[in-house]
BATORFI-890285 format. One record per residue (C-alpha): x, y, z. Coordinates in Angstrom, 3 decimals. Layout:
atom X->X, Y->Y, Z->Z
...
***
This chain:
atom X->185.552, Y->61.071, Z->256.413
atom X->188.860, Y->61.585, Z->255.103
atom X->190.790, Y->58.916, Z->253.323
atom X->193.395, Y->58.160, Z->253.881
atom X->194.875, Y->54.932, Z->251.952
atom X->197.552, Y->55.816, Z->249.915
atom X->197.893, Y->54.597, Z->246.477
atom X->200.222, Y->51.903, Z->245.148
atom X->201.198, Y->50.155, Z->242.478
atom X->202.420, Y->50.992, Z->239.089
atom X->199.483, Y->53.490, Z->238.017
atom X->200.766, Y->55.485, Z->242.066
atom X->201.664, Y->58.003, Z->240.034
atom X->204.521, Y->60.456, Z->240.591
atom X->207.453, Y->57.922, Z->239.872
atom X->211.135, Y->59.161, Z->240.446
atom X->212.996, Y->57.999, Z->238.026
atom X->216.643, Y->56.619, Z->239.672
atom X->218.089, Y->54.871, Z->236.941
atom X->217.823, Y->54.027, Z->233.533
atom X->219.139, Y->51.630, Z->231.647
atom X->221.108, Y->51.965, Z->227.950
atom X->222.041, Y->50.354, Z->225.595
atom X->226.009, Y->48.450, Z->225.760
atom X->227.171, Y->49.338, Z->222.795
atom X->229.598, Y->46.197, Z->223.107
atom X->226.508, Y->43.672, Z->223.212
atom X->224.994, Y->45.827, Z->219.843
atom X->222.479, Y->46.643, Z->221.427
atom X->220.965, Y->49.638, Z->220.509
atom X->217.269, Y->51.643, Z->220.258
atom X->215.083, Y->51.156, Z->218.631
atom X->210.741, Y->51.522, Z->218.687
atom X->207.786, Y->48.906, Z->218.727
atom X->205.926, Y->49.637, Z->214.881
atom X->203.850, Y->46.398, Z->214.058
atom X->202.393, Y->43.563, Z->216.246
atom X->203.490, Y->40.574, Z->213.972
atom X->201.666, Y->37.796, Z->216.513
atom X->203.280, Y->34.252, Z->217.641
atom X->205.914, Y->37.175, Z->219.620
atom X->207.010, Y->38.511, Z->217.014
atom X->207.877, Y->42.723, Z->216.646
atom X->208.412, Y->44.960, Z->213.569
atom X->210.753, Y->47.382, Z->214.984
atom X->212.440, Y->50.264, Z->213.502
atom X->216.098, Y->51.228, Z->214.905
atom X->217.542, Y->53.488, Z->215.494
atom X->219.933, Y->52.942, Z->212.888
atom X->216.918, Y->52.805, Z->209.804
atom X->216.919, Y->49.707, Z->209.536
atom X->213.473, Y->48.375, Z->209.739
atom X->213.913, Y->44.063, Z->211.123
atom X->211.576, Y->41.755, Z->212.664
atom X->212.308, Y->41.284, Z->217.012
atom X->211.609, Y->38.798, Z->218.739
atom X->210.564, Y->38.957, Z->222.009
atom X->213.114, Y->36.891, Z->224.547
atom X->211.339, Y->33.788, Z->227.362
atom X->213.121, Y->36.257, Z->229.939
atom X->210.555, Y->39.448, Z->228.911
atom X->207.797, Y->37.662, Z->227.055
atom X->205.842, Y->36.472, Z->230.797
atom X->206.686, Y->39.844, Z->232.639
atom X->206.198, Y->42.497, Z->230.501
atom X->203.851, Y->43.555, Z->227.746
atom X->204.757, Y->45.771, Z->224.516
atom X->202.665, Y->47.492, Z->222.904
atom X->202.958, Y->49.662, Z->219.245
atom X->205.111, Y->52.384, Z->220.276
atom X->206.969, Y->50.719, Z->222.739
atom X->210.844, Y->52.409, Z->222.981
atom X->212.951, Y->48.931, Z->222.980
atom X->216.693, Y->47.823, Z->223.050
atom X->217.490, Y->45.469, Z->220.578
atom X->220.133, Y->43.148, Z->219.325
atom X->220.331, Y->42.268, Z->215.477
atom X->221.345, Y->39.127, Z->215.032
atom X->225.194, Y->38.683, Z->213.871
atom X->224.126, Y->36.338, Z->211.024
atom X->221.235, Y->37.845, Z->209.642
atom X->220.835, Y->41.405, Z->210.485
atom X->216.720, Y->41.530, Z->209.313
atom X->216.508, Y->40.411, Z->212.834
atom X->217.001, Y->40.798, Z->216.552
atom X->216.621, Y->39.947, Z->219.834
atom X->214.217, Y->42.646, Z->222.170
atom X->215.974, Y->42.411, Z->225.542
atom X->213.249, Y->45.519, Z->227.229
atom X->210.915, Y->47.758, Z->226.914
atom X->211.042, Y->50.912, Z->228.668
atom X->207.811, Y->52.684, Z->230.803
atom X->207.210, Y->56.122, Z->229.848
atom X->208.575, Y->58.192, Z->232.905
atom X->211.425, Y->56.702, Z->230.796
atom X->211.228, Y->57.356, Z->228.395
atom X->211.061, Y->60.834, Z->229.104
atom X->214.092, Y->60.766, Z->231.071
atom X->215.949, Y->59.465, Z->227.665
atom X->214.779, Y->63.085, Z->225.394
atom X->215.102, Y->64.799, Z->228.328
atom X->219.078, Y->63.781, Z->228.348
atom X->219.101, Y->63.332, Z->224.480
atom X->219.816, Y->60.088, Z->224.310
atom X->216.753, Y->60.147, Z->221.688
***
């Protein structure tokens, strides 16, 4: 008997990258990597400008996205406290590979 069911959902494989969100320099967005989970929606992140900050997961993505250590993120540093930032986006593995291939990371 042949199983003709197609696998669907996030683990379907063969993900084709159509569009990848890039940091908007006008809004002071930048790439960062999640270093350490601190709890209470806070993560220590290492920005690509070399600064280690405490990031706060915004409520919009807190409900929808699961962030783990080692994930590549987009963060916005606070204007009045440079050692803190807001996390606004998380990249998936295929998106990170695309960013590396195109020399963004």
